[in-house]
PDB file of the backbone (N, CA, C, O) and the ligand in Angstrom, with CONECT records:
HET     ZN  A 101       1
ATOM      1  N   MET A   1     -36.484 -20.234  68.118  1.00  0.00           N
ATOM      2  CA  MET A   1     -35.867 -19.186  68.969  1.00  0.00           C
ATOM      3  C   MET A   1     -36.912 -18.137  69.345  1.00  0.00           C
ATOM      4  O   MET A   1     -37.621 -17.613  68.486  1.00  0.00           O
ATOM      5  N   LYS A   2     -36.993 -17.854  70.588  1.00  0.00           N
ATOM      6  CA  LYS A   2     -37.947 -16.832  71.040  1.00  0.00           C
ATOM      7  C   LYS A   2     -37.385 -15.435  70.811  1.00  0.00           C
ATOM      8  O   LYS A   2     -36.223 -15.157  71.111  1.00  0.00           O
ATOM      9  N   LYS A   3     -38.216 -14.580  70.284  1.00  0.00           N
ATOM     10  CA  LYS A   3     -37.775 -13.218  69.994  1.00  0.00           C
ATOM     11  C   LYS A   3     -37.291 -12.488  71.248  1.00  0.00           C
ATOM     12  O   LYS A   3     -36.337 -11.712  71.196  1.00  0.00           O
ATOM     13  N   THR A   4     -37.955 -12.745  72.365  1.00  0.00           N
ATOM     14  CA  THR A   4     -37.627 -12.046  73.603  1.00  0.00           C
ATOM     15  C   THR A   4     -36.238 -12.428  74.124  1.00  0.00           C
ATOM     16  O   THR A   4     -35.612 -11.665  74.860  1.00  0.00           O
ATOM     17  N   ASN A   5     -35.760 -13.627  73.731  1.00  0.00           N
ATOM     18  CA  ASN A   5     -34.451 -14.074  74.203  1.00  0.00           C
ATOM     19  C   ASN A   5     -33.305 -13.692  73.266  1.00  0.00           C
ATOM     20  O   ASN A   5     -32.137 -13.963  73.546  1.00  0.00           O
ATOM     21  N   GLN A   6     -33.660 -13.064  72.165  1.00  0.00           N
ATOM     22  CA  GLN A   6     -32.629 -12.723  71.202  1.00  0.00           C
ATOM     23  C   GLN A   6     -31.667 -11.694  71.753  1.00  0.00           C
ATOM     24  O   GLN A   6     -32.058 -10.712  72.383  1.00  0.00           O
ATOM     25  N   LYS A   7     -30.394 -11.949  71.496  1.00  0.00           N
ATOM     26  CA  LYS A   7     -29.450 -10.895  71.841  1.00  0.00           C
ATOM     27  C   LYS A   7     -29.360  -9.953  70.644  1.00  0.00           C
ATOM     28  O   LYS A   7     -29.518 -10.358  69.493  1.00  0.00           O
ATOM     29  N   LYS A   8     -29.107  -8.721  70.945  1.00  0.00           N
ATOM     30  CA  LYS A   8     -29.018  -7.736  69.877  1.00  0.00           C
ATOM     31  C   LYS A   8     -27.708  -7.888  69.120  1.00  0.00           C
ATOM     32  O   LYS A   8     -26.690  -8.299  69.677  1.00  0.00           O
ATOM     33  N   TYR A   9     -27.758  -7.556  67.868  1.00  0.00           N
ATOM     34  CA  TYR A   9     -26.519  -7.546  67.086  1.00  0.00           C
ATOM     35  C   TYR A   9     -25.630  -6.415  67.581  1.00  0.00           C
ATOM     36  O   TYR A   9     -26.104  -5.322  67.890  1.00  0.00           O
ATOM     37  N   ASP A  10     -24.352  -6.692  67.650  1.00  0.00           N
ATOM     38  CA  ASP A  10     -23.420  -5.595  67.906  1.00  0.00           C
ATOM     39  C   ASP A  10     -22.838  -5.146  66.558  1.00  0.00           C
ATOM     40  O   ASP A  10     -23.189  -5.691  65.511  1.00  0.00           O
ATOM     41  N   CYS A  11     -21.963  -4.164  66.596  1.00  0.00           N
ATOM     42  CA  CYS A  11     -21.449  -3.578  65.350  1.00  0.00           C
ATOM     43  C   CYS A  11     -20.716  -4.606  64.486  1.00  0.00           C
ATOM     44  O   CYS A  11     -20.789  -4.552  63.258  1.00  0.00           O
ATOM     45  N   ALA A  12     -20.015  -5.536  65.125  1.00  0.00           N
ATOM     46  CA  ALA A  12     -19.280  -6.559  64.375  1.00  0.00           C
ATOM     47  C   ALA A  12     -20.245  -7.465  63.601  1.00  0.00           C
ATOM     48  O   ALA A  12     -19.956  -7.883  62.480  1.00  0.00           O
ATOM     49  N   GLU A  13     -21.384  -7.757  64.213  1.00  0.00           N
ATOM     50  CA  GLU A  13     -22.397  -8.594  63.556  1.00  0.00           C
ATOM     51  C   GLU A  13     -22.959  -7.890  62.320  1.00  0.00           C
ATOM     52  O   GLU A  13     -23.226  -8.516  61.294  1.00  0.00           O
ATOM     53  N   ILE A  14     -23.126  -6.610  62.443  1.00  0.00           N
ATOM     54  CA  ILE A  14     -23.638  -5.813  61.317  1.00  0.00           C
ATOM     55  C   ILE A  14     -22.618  -5.825  60.186  1.00  0.00           C
ATOM     56  O   ILE A  14     -22.949  -6.037  59.019  1.00  0.00           O
ATOM     57  N   GLU A  15     -21.369  -5.590  60.569  1.00  0.00           N
ATOM     58  CA  GLU A  15     -20.269  -5.575  59.605  1.00  0.00           C
ATOM     59  C   GLU A  15     -20.234  -6.870  58.790  1.00  0.00           C
ATOM     60  O   GLU A  15     -20.065  -6.856  57.571  1.00  0.00           O
ATOM     61  N   LYS A  16     -20.398  -7.985  59.499  1.00  0.00           N
ATOM     62  CA  LYS A  16     -20.361  -9.304  58.856  1.00  0.00           C
ATOM     63  C   LYS A  16     -21.512  -9.501  57.878  1.00  0.00           C
ATOM     64  O   LYS A  16     -21.392 -10.232  56.895  1.00  0.00           O
ATOM     65  N   ARG A  17     -22.635  -8.833  58.166  1.00  0.00           N
ATOM     66  CA  ARG A  17     -23.836  -9.098  57.383  1.00  0.00           C
ATOM     67  C   ARG A  17     -24.200  -8.014  56.387  1.00  0.00           C
ATOM     68  O   ARG A  17     -25.168  -8.154  55.639  1.00  0.00           O
ATOM     69  N   VAL A  18     -23.431  -6.931  56.372  1.00  0.00           N
ATOM     70  CA  VAL A  18     -23.850  -5.800  55.541  1.00  0.00           C
ATOM     71  C   VAL A  18     -23.996  -6.167  54.056  1.00  0.00           C
ATOM     72  O   VAL A  18     -24.944  -5.737  53.399  1.00  0.00           O
ATOM     73  N   GLN A  19     -23.065  -6.955  53.540  1.00  0.00           N
ATOM     74  CA  GLN A  19     -23.159  -7.338  52.121  1.00  0.00           C
ATOM     75  C   GLN A  19     -24.370  -8.230  51.856  1.00  0.00           C
ATOM     76  O   GLN A  19     -25.111  -8.024  50.895  1.00  0.00           O
ATOM     77  N   ALA A  20     -24.554  -9.212  52.713  1.00  0.00           N
ATOM     78  CA  ALA A  20     -25.696 -10.112  52.570  1.00  0.00           C
ATOM     79  C   ALA A  20     -27.007  -9.338  52.702  1.00  0.00           C
ATOM     80  O   ALA A  20     -27.997  -9.626  52.029  1.00  0.00           O
ATOM     81  N   TYR A  21     -26.976  -8.356  53.584  1.00  0.00           N
ATOM     82  CA  TYR A  21     -28.159  -7.511  53.786  1.00  0.00           C
ATOM     83  C   TYR A  21     -28.503  -6.748  52.512  1.00  0.00           C
ATOM     84  O   TYR A  21     -29.659  -6.712  52.090  1.00  0.00           O
ATOM     85  N   LEU A  22     -27.499  -6.148  51.915  1.00  0.00           N
ATOM     86  CA  LEU A  22     -27.727  -5.365  50.701  1.00  0.00           C
ATOM     87  C   LEU A  22     -28.096  -6.254  49.512  1.00  0.00           C
ATOM     88  O   LEU A  22     -28.785  -5.824  48.588  1.00  0.00           O
ATOM     89  N   ASP A  23     -27.625  -7.496  49.554  1.00  0.00           N
ATOM     90  CA  ASP A  23     -27.952  -8.436  48.476  1.00  0.00           C
ATOM     91  C   ASP A  23     -29.259  -9.184  48.736  1.00  0.00           C
ATOM     92  O   ASP A  23     -29.653 -10.059  47.965  1.00  0.00           O
ATOM     93  N   ASN A  24     -29.921  -8.826  49.831  1.00  0.00           N
ATOM     94  CA  ASN A  24     -31.176  -9.489  50.207  1.00  0.00           C
ATOM     95  C   ASN A  24     -31.015 -10.994  50.412  1.00  0.00           C
ATOM     96  O   ASN A  24     -31.868 -11.785  50.010  1.00  0.00           O
ATOM     97  N   HIS A  25     -29.933 -11.363  51.029  1.00  0.00           N
ATOM     98  CA  HIS A  25     -29.686 -12.777  51.296  1.00  0.00           C
ATOM     99  C   HIS A  25     -30.004 -13.169  52.742  1.00  0.00           C
ATOM    100  O   HIS A  25     -29.672 -14.273  53.176  1.00  0.00           O
ATOM    101  N   LEU A  26     -30.632 -12.286  53.467  1.00  0.00           N
ATOM    102  CA  LEU A  26     -30.889 -12.567  54.878  1.00  0.00           C
ATOM    103  C   LEU A  26     -32.348 -12.937  55.121  1.00  0.00           C
ATOM    104  O   LEU A  26     -33.234 -12.618  54.327  1.00  0.00           O
ATOM    105  N   SER A  27     -32.566 -13.609  56.225  1.00  0.00           N
ATOM    106  CA  SER A  27     -33.933 -13.936  56.616  1.00  0.00           C
ATOM    107  C   SER A  27     -34.615 -12.672  57.144  1.00  0.00           C
ATOM    108  O   SER A  27     -33.952 -11.699  57.505  1.00  0.00           O
ATOM    109  N   ASP A  28     -35.931 -12.702  57.183  1.00  0.00           N
ATOM    110  CA  ASP A  28     -36.691 -11.561  57.699  1.00  0.00           C
ATOM    111  C   ASP A  28     -36.242 -11.194  59.103  1.00  0.00           C
ATOM    112  O   ASP A  28     -36.161 -10.020  59.465  1.00  0.00           O
ATOM    113  N   GLU A  29     -35.952 -12.223  59.881  1.00  0.00           N
ATOM    114  CA  GLU A  29     -35.537 -12.023  61.265  1.00  0.00           C
ATOM    115  C   GLU A  29     -34.203 -11.270  61.345  1.00  0.00           C
ATOM    116  O   GLU A  29     -34.031 -10.344  62.137  1.00  0.00           O
ATOM    117  N   GLU A  30     -33.272 -11.704  60.494  1.00  0.00           N
ATOM    118  CA  GLU A  30     -31.962 -11.038  60.466  1.00  0.00           C
ATOM    119  C   GLU A  30     -32.091  -9.583  60.009  1.00  0.00           C
ATOM    120  O   GLU A  30     -31.426  -8.688  60.531  1.00  0.00           O
ATOM    121  N   ILE A  31     -32.953  -9.375  59.035  1.00  0.00           N
ATOM    122  CA  ILE A  31     -33.169  -8.009  58.526  1.00  0.00           C
ATOM    123  C   ILE A  31     -33.710  -7.117  59.646  1.00  0.00           C
ATOM    124  O   ILE A  31     -33.285  -5.976  59.821  1.00  0.00           O
ATOM    125  N   LEU A  32     -34.656  -7.674  60.393  1.00  0.00           N
ATOM    126  CA  LEU A  32     -35.220  -6.905  61.518  1.00  0.00           C
ATOM    127  C   LEU A  32     -34.157  -6.572  62.552  1.00  0.00           C
ATOM    128  O   LEU A  32     -34.120  -5.465  63.088  1.00  0.00           O
ATOM    129  N   MET A  33     -33.285  -7.553  62.827  1.00  0.00           N
ATOM    130  CA  MET A  33     -32.209  -7.346  63.797  1.00  0.00           C
ATOM    131  C   MET A  33     -31.267  -6.237  63.322  1.00  0.00           C
ATOM    132  O   MET A  33     -30.835  -5.388  64.101  1.00  0.00           O
ATOM    133  N   ILE A  34     -30.966  -6.269  62.038  1.00  0.00           N
ATOM    134  CA  ILE A  34     -30.065  -5.261  61.488  1.00  0.00           C
ATOM    135  C   ILE A  34     -30.734  -3.892  61.525  1.00  0.00           C
ATOM    136  O   ILE A  34     -30.127  -2.905  61.940  1.00  0.00           O
ATOM    137  N   GLU A  35     -31.978  -3.844  61.090  1.00  0.00           N
ATOM    138  CA  GLU A  35     -32.656  -2.550  61.056  1.00  0.00           C
ATOM    139  C   GLU A  35     -32.843  -1.975  62.454  1.00  0.00           C
ATOM    140  O   GLU A  35     -32.839  -0.759  62.648  1.00  0.00           O
ATOM    141  N   ASP A  36     -33.006  -2.864  63.414  1.00  0.00           N
ATOM    142  CA  ASP A  36     -33.100  -2.420  64.801  1.00  0.00           C
ATOM    143  C   ASP A  36     -31.779  -1.775  65.226  1.00  0.00           C
ATOM    144  O   ASP A  36     -31.763  -0.709  65.842  1.00  0.00           O
ATOM    145  N   HIS A  37     -30.691  -2.430  64.890  1.00  0.00           N
ATOM    146  CA  HIS A  37     -29.369  -1.882  65.232  1.00  0.00           C
ATOM    147  C   HIS A  37     -29.136  -0.541  64.538  1.00  0.00           C
ATOM    148  O   HIS A  37     -28.635   0.407  65.143  1.00  0.00           O
ATOM    149  N   LEU A  38     -29.503  -0.480  63.271  1.00  0.00           N
ATOM    150  CA  LEU A  38     -29.282   0.745  62.498  1.00  0.00           C
ATOM    151  C   LEU A  38     -30.094   1.925  63.032  1.00  0.00           C
ATOM    152  O   LEU A  38     -29.729   3.087  62.851  1.00  0.00           O
ATOM    153  N   SER A  39     -31.196   1.597  63.690  1.00  0.00           N
ATOM    154  CA  SER A  39     -32.055   2.670  64.196  1.00  0.00           C
ATOM    155  C   SER A  39     -31.415   3.443  65.352  1.00  0.00           C
ATOM    156  O   SER A  39     -31.791   4.581  65.633  1.00  0.00           O
ATOM    157  N   TYR A  40     -30.441   2.807  66.019  1.00  0.00           N
ATOM    158  CA  TYR A  40     -29.795   3.535  67.126  1.00  0.00           C
ATOM    159  C   TYR A  40     -28.285   3.685  66.964  1.00  0.00           C
ATOM    160  O   TYR A  40     -27.646   4.398  67.737  1.00  0.00           O
ATOM    161  N   CYS A  41     -27.703   3.006  65.946  1.00  0.00           N
ATOM    162  CA  CYS A  41     -26.248   3.079  65.767  1.00  0.00           C
ATOM    163  C   CYS A  41     -25.923   3.853  64.493  1.00  0.00           C
ATOM    164  O   CYS A  41     -26.011   3.312  63.391  1.00  0.00           O
ATOM    165  N   LEU A  42     -25.556   5.093  64.646  1.00  0.00           N
ATOM    166  CA  LEU A  42     -25.292   5.955  63.495  1.00  0.00           C
ATOM    167  C   LEU A  42     -24.101   5.480  62.653  1.00  0.00           C
ATOM    168  O   LEU A  42     -24.207   5.473  61.426  1.00  0.00           O
ATOM    169  N   PRO A  43     -22.970   5.081  63.256  1.00  0.00           N
ATOM    170  CA  PRO A  43     -21.845   4.623  62.423  1.00  0.00           C
ATOM    171  C   PRO A  43     -22.231   3.464  61.494  1.00  0.00           C
ATOM    172  O   PRO A  43     -21.833   3.445  60.329  1.00  0.00           O
ATOM    173  N   CYS A  44     -22.989   2.516  61.997  1.00  0.00           N
ATOM    174  CA  CYS A  44     -23.405   1.381  61.168  1.00  0.00           C
ATOM    175  C   CYS A  44     -24.410   1.828  60.113  1.00  0.00           C
ATOM    176  O   CYS A  44     -24.375   1.358  58.976  1.00  0.00           O
ATOM    177  N   ASP A  45     -25.290   2.722  60.488  1.00  0.00           N
ATOM    178  CA  ASP A  45     -26.269   3.262  59.556  1.00  0.00           C
ATOM    179  C   ASP A  45     -25.540   3.920  58.383  1.00  0.00           C
ATOM    180  O   ASP A  45     -25.893   3.720  57.221  1.00  0.00           O
ATOM    181  N   LYS A  46     -24.525   4.702  58.713  1.00  0.00           N
ATOM    182  CA  LYS A  46     -23.717   5.377  57.684  1.00  0.00           C
ATOM    183  C   LYS A  46     -22.985   4.370  56.817  1.00  0.00           C
ATOM    184  O   LYS A  46     -22.887   4.526  55.600  1.00  0.00           O
ATOM    185  N   LYS A  47     -22.474   3.341  57.464  1.00  0.00           N
ATOM    186  CA  LYS A  47     -21.730   2.321  56.728  1.00  0.00           C
ATOM    187  C   LYS A  47     -22.625   1.618  55.721  1.00  0.00           C
ATOM    188  O   LYS A  47     -22.241   1.423  54.568  1.00  0.00           O
ATOM    189  N   VAL A  48     -23.811   1.240  56.156  1.00  0.00           N
ATOM    190  CA  VAL A  48     -24.753   0.565  55.268  1.00  0.00           C
ATOM    191  C   VAL A  48     -25.152   1.487  54.119  1.00  0.00           C
ATOM    192  O   VAL A  48     -25.242   1.063  52.966  1.00  0.00           O
ATOM    193  N   GLU A  49     -25.385   2.738  54.450  1.00  0.00           N
ATOM    194  CA  GLU A  49     -25.750   3.720  53.434  1.00  0.00           C
ATOM    195  C   GLU A  49     -24.623   3.870  52.404  1.00  0.00           C
ATOM    196  O   GLU A  49     -24.855   3.929  51.196  1.00  0.00           O
ATOM    197  N   PHE A  50     -23.414   3.928  52.923  1.00  0.00           N
ATOM    198  CA  PHE A  50     -22.237   4.045  52.069  1.00  0.00           C
ATOM    199  C   PHE A  50     -22.084   2.827  51.145  1.00  0.00           C
ATOM    200  O   PHE A  50     -21.882   2.974  49.940  1.00  0.00           O
ATOM    201  N   GLU A  51     -22.180   1.651  51.716  1.00  0.00           N
ATOM    202  CA  GLU A  51     -22.050   0.417  50.934  1.00  0.00           C
ATOM    203  C   GLU A  51     -23.133   0.327  49.862  1.00  0.00           C
ATOM    204  O   GLU A  51     -22.902  -0.160  48.755  1.00  0.00           O
ATOM    205  N   GLN A  52     -24.306   0.806  50.222  1.00  0.00           N
ATOM    206  CA  GLN A  52     -25.439   0.761  49.304  1.00  0.00           C
ATOM    207  C   GLN A  52     -25.201   1.673  48.103  1.00  0.00           C
ATOM    208  O   GLN A  52     -25.456   1.296  46.959  1.00  0.00           O
ATOM    209  N   LYS A  53     -24.715   2.862  48.381  1.00  0.00           N
ATOM    210  CA  LYS A  53     -24.420   3.829  47.315  1.00  0.00           C
ATOM    211  C   LYS A  53     -23.310   3.294  46.416  1.00  0.00           C
ATOM    212  O   LYS A  53     -23.364   3.398  45.191  1.00  0.00           O
ATOM    213  N   LEU A  54     -22.306   2.720  47.068  1.00  0.00           N
ATOM    214  CA  LEU A  54     -21.181   2.159  46.338  1.00  0.00           C
ATOM    215  C   LEU A  54     -21.659   1.059  45.387  1.00  0.00           C
ATOM    216  O   LEU A  54     -21.227   0.971  44.238  1.00  0.00           O
ATOM    217  N   LYS A  55     -22.546   0.239  45.895  1.00  0.00           N
ATOM    218  CA  LYS A  55     -23.128  -0.842  45.107  1.00  0.00           C
ATOM    219  C   LYS A  55     -23.876  -0.307  43.894  1.00  0.00           C
ATOM    220  O   LYS A  55     -23.759  -0.840  42.791  1.00  0.00           O
ATOM    221  N   GLU A  56     -24.638   0.741  44.111  1.00  0.00           N
ATOM    222  CA  GLU A  56     -25.402   1.355  43.014  1.00  0.00           C
ATOM    223  C   GLU A  56     -24.456   1.827  41.931  1.00  0.00           C
ATOM    224  O   GLU A  56     -24.692   1.604  40.743  1.00  0.00           O
ATOM    225  N   ILE A  57     -23.385   2.480  42.346  1.00  0.00           N
ATOM    226  CA  ILE A  57     -22.420   3.007  41.395  1.00  0.00           C
ATOM    227  C   ILE A  57     -21.752   1.868  40.623  1.00  0.00           C
ATOM    228  O   ILE A  57     -21.617   1.924  39.400  1.00  0.00           O
ATOM    229  N   ILE A  58     -21.339   0.839  41.355  1.00  0.00           N
ATOM    230  CA  ILE A  58     -20.693  -0.306  40.710  1.00  0.00           C
ATOM    231  C   ILE A  58     -21.639  -0.967  39.707  1.00  0.00           C
ATOM    232  O   ILE A  58     -21.242  -1.340  38.603  1.00  0.00           O
ATOM    233  N   LYS A  59     -22.880  -1.099  40.114  1.00  0.00           N
ATOM    234  CA  LYS A  59     -23.884  -1.712  39.244  1.00  0.00           C
ATOM    235  C   LYS A  59     -24.056  -0.891  37.967  1.00  0.00           C
ATOM    236  O   LYS A  59     -24.089  -1.434  36.863  1.00  0.00           O
ATOM    237  N   LEU A  60     -24.163   0.418  38.138  1.00  0.00           N
ATOM    238  CA  LEU A  60     -24.349   1.305  36.990  1.00  0.00           C
ATOM    239  C   LEU A  60     -23.126   1.290  36.085  1.00  0.00           C
ATOM    240  O   LEU A  60     -23.238   1.293  34.859  1.00  0.00           O
ATOM    241  N   LYS A  61     -21.970   1.273  36.708  1.00  0.00           N
ATOM    242  CA  LYS A  61     -20.726   1.225  35.932  1.00  0.00           C
ATOM    243  C   LYS A  61     -20.631  -0.088  35.162  1.00  0.00           C
ATOM    244  O   LYS A  61     -20.216  -0.118  34.004  1.00  0.00           O
ATOM    245  N   ALA A  62     -21.021  -1.162  35.823  1.00  0.00           N
ATOM    246  CA  ALA A  62     -20.978  -2.482  35.201  1.00  0.00           C
ATOM    247  C   ALA A  62     -21.900  -2.539  33.984  1.00  0.00           C
ATOM    248  O   ALA A  62     -21.627  -3.240  33.009  1.00  0.00           O
ATOM    249  N   ALA A  63     -22.977  -1.797  34.062  1.00  0.00           N
ATOM    250  CA  ALA A  63     -23.921  -1.744  32.958  1.00  0.00           C
ATOM    251  C   ALA A  63     -23.457  -0.741  31.899  1.00  0.00           C
ATOM    252  O   ALA A  63     -24.141  -0.499  30.905  1.00  0.00           O
ATOM    253  N   GLU A  64     -22.277  -0.164  32.139  1.00  0.00           N
ATOM    254  CA  GLU A  64     -21.685   0.836  31.257  1.00  0.00           C
ATOM    255  C   GLU A  64     -22.612   2.010  30.986  1.00  0.00           C
ATOM    256  O   GLU A  64     -22.724   2.510  29.866  1.00  0.00           O
ATOM    257  N   LYS A  65     -23.252   2.415  32.030  1.00  0.00           N
ATOM    258  CA  LYS A  65     -24.097   3.599  31.939  1.00  0.00           C
ATOM    259  C   LYS A  65     -23.425   4.716  32.714  1.00  0.00           C
ATOM    260  O   LYS A  65     -22.644   4.479  33.635  1.00  0.00           O
ATOM    261  N   GLU A  66     -23.739   5.901  32.330  1.00  0.00           N
ATOM    262  CA  GLU A  66     -23.251   7.042  33.099  1.00  0.00           C
ATOM    263  C   GLU A  66     -24.037   7.085  34.388  1.00  0.00           C
ATOM    264  O   GLU A  66     -25.267   7.042  34.370  1.00  0.00           O
ATOM    265  N   TYR A  67     -23.335   7.170  35.513  1.00  0.00           N
ATOM    266  CA  TYR A  67     -24.091   7.291  36.744  1.00  0.00           C
ATOM    267  C   TYR A  67     -24.319   8.764  37.049  1.00  0.00           C
ATOM    268  O   TYR A  67     -23.504   9.624  36.715  1.00  0.00           O
ATOM    269  N   PRO A  68     -25.439   9.027  37.687  1.00  0.00           N
ATOM    270  CA  PRO A  68     -25.766  10.428  37.940  1.00  0.00           C
ATOM    271  C   PRO A  68     -24.723  11.111  38.803  1.00  0.00           C
ATOM    272  O   PRO A  68     -24.247  10.544  39.786  1.00  0.00           O
ATOM    273  N   LYS A  69     -24.376  12.312  38.436  1.00  0.00           N
ATOM    274  CA  LYS A  69     -23.410  13.107  39.190  1.00  0.00           C
ATOM    275  C   LYS A  69     -23.869  13.268  40.639  1.00  0.00           C
ATOM    276  O   LYS A  69     -23.056  13.263  41.563  1.00  0.00           O
ATOM    277  N   ALA A  70     -25.146  13.406  40.817  1.00  0.00           N
ATOM    278  CA  ALA A  70     -25.696  13.600  42.165  1.00  0.00           C
ATOM    279  C   ALA A  70     -25.332  12.442  43.088  1.00  0.00           C
ATOM    280  O   ALA A  70     -25.045  12.634  44.270  1.00  0.00           O
ATOM    281  N   LEU A  71     -25.351  11.271  42.537  1.00  0.00           N
ATOM    282  CA  LEU A  71     -25.038  10.083  43.334  1.00  0.00           C
ATOM    283  C   LEU A  71     -23.572  10.105  43.775  1.00  0.00           C
ATOM    284  O   LEU A  71     -23.249   9.767  44.914  1.00  0.00           O
ATOM    285  N   GLU A  72     -22.711  10.499  42.874  1.00  0.00           N
ATOM    286  CA  GLU A  72     -21.294  10.603  43.188  1.00  0.00           C
ATOM    287  C   GLU A  72     -21.060  11.650  44.282  1.00  0.00           C
ATOM    288  O   GLU A  72     -20.295  11.428  45.221  1.00  0.00           O
ATOM    289  N   ASP A  73     -21.724  12.775  44.141  1.00  0.00           N
ATOM    290  CA  ASP A  73     -21.591  13.840  45.137  1.00  0.00           C
ATOM    291  C   ASP A  73     -22.069  13.367  46.498  1.00  0.00           C
ATOM    292  O   ASP A  73     -21.464  13.656  47.530  1.00  0.00           O
ATOM    293  N   GLU A  74     -23.162  12.636  46.469  1.00  0.00           N
ATOM    294  CA  GLU A  74     -23.734  12.131  47.709  1.00  0.00           C
ATOM    295  C   GLU A  74     -22.764  11.170  48.400  1.00  0.00           C
ATOM    296  O   GLU A  74     -22.606  11.185  49.621  1.00  0.00           O
ATOM    297  N   LEU A  75     -22.134  10.353  47.596  1.00  0.00           N
ATOM    298  CA  LEU A  75     -21.159   9.395  48.108  1.00  0.00           C
ATOM    299  C   LEU A  75     -19.973  10.117  48.754  1.00  0.00           C
ATOM    300  O   LEU A  75     -19.509   9.746  49.833  1.00  0.00           O
ATOM    301  N   LYS A  76     -19.504  11.144  48.073  1.00  0.00           N
ATOM    302  CA  LYS A  76     -18.384  11.925  48.613  1.00  0.00           C
ATOM    303  C   LYS A  76     -18.758  12.578  49.937  1.00  0.00           C
ATOM    304  O   LYS A  76     -17.947  12.669  50.858  1.00  0.00           O
ATOM    305  N   LYS A  77     -19.997  13.028  50.007  1.00  0.00           N
ATOM    306  CA  LYS A  77     -20.494  13.671  51.217  1.00  0.00           C
ATOM    307  C   LYS A  77     -20.481  12.672  52.375  1.00  0.00           C
ATOM    308  O   LYS A  77     -20.095  13.011  53.493  1.00  0.00           O
ATOM    309  N   ILE A  78     -20.902  11.456  52.098  1.00  0.00           N
ATOM    310  CA  ILE A  78     -20.929  10.413  53.121  1.00  0.00           C
ATOM    311  C   ILE A  78     -19.508  10.112  53.592  1.00  0.00           C
ATOM    312  O   ILE A  78     -19.258   9.987  54.790  1.00  0.00           O
ATOM    313  N   ILE A  79     -18.585   9.998  52.646  1.00  0.00           N
ATOM    314  CA  ILE A  79     -17.196   9.709  53.009  1.00  0.00           C
ATOM    315  C   ILE A  79     -16.637  10.813  53.911  1.00  0.00           C
ATOM    316  O   ILE A  79     -15.970  10.552  54.913  1.00  0.00           O
ATOM    317  N   ARG A  80     -16.930  12.033  53.525  1.00  0.00           N
ATOM    318  CA  ARG A  80     -16.447  13.171  54.321  1.00  0.00           C
ATOM    319  C   ARG A  80     -17.000  13.172  55.736  1.00  0.00           C
ATOM    320  O   ARG A  80     -16.324  13.587  56.678  1.00  0.00           O
ATOM    321  N   ASN A  81     -18.224  12.708  55.876  1.00  0.00           N
ATOM    322  CA  ASN A  81     -18.892  12.760  57.190  1.00  0.00           C
ATOM    323  C   ASN A  81     -18.544  11.593  58.099  1.00  0.00           C
ATOM    324  O   ASN A  81     -19.019  11.533  59.233  1.00  0.00           O
ATOM    325  N   ARG A  82     -17.728  10.672  57.624  1.00  0.00           N
ATOM    326  CA  ARG A  82     -17.439   9.490  58.439  1.00  0.00           C
ATOM    327  C   ARG A  82     -16.593   9.828  59.642  1.00  0.00           C
ATOM    328  O   ARG A  82     -16.260   8.944  60.431  1.00  0.00           O
TER     329      ARG A  82
HETATM  330 ZN    ZN A 101     -23.255  -0.430  65.126  1.00  0.00          ZN2+
END
């Protein structure tokens, strides 16, 4: 596939791939496509940021560790700004 012929991901494409993206299950090409979209689409950027924070919290909770209060506050801030 030629890079110049690639169609850009739309928001639905990002939505479908956000989990795989955060889990590093995507190809370099897909990652570039997503990061390109995130560079100009604020709602998707926020969504990815939110999912990422949520993942961190879940991971920390799963490890039965106290998660930093700052992280929780940050998450709440993101939710409020949606
Ligand atoms: Zn978008």
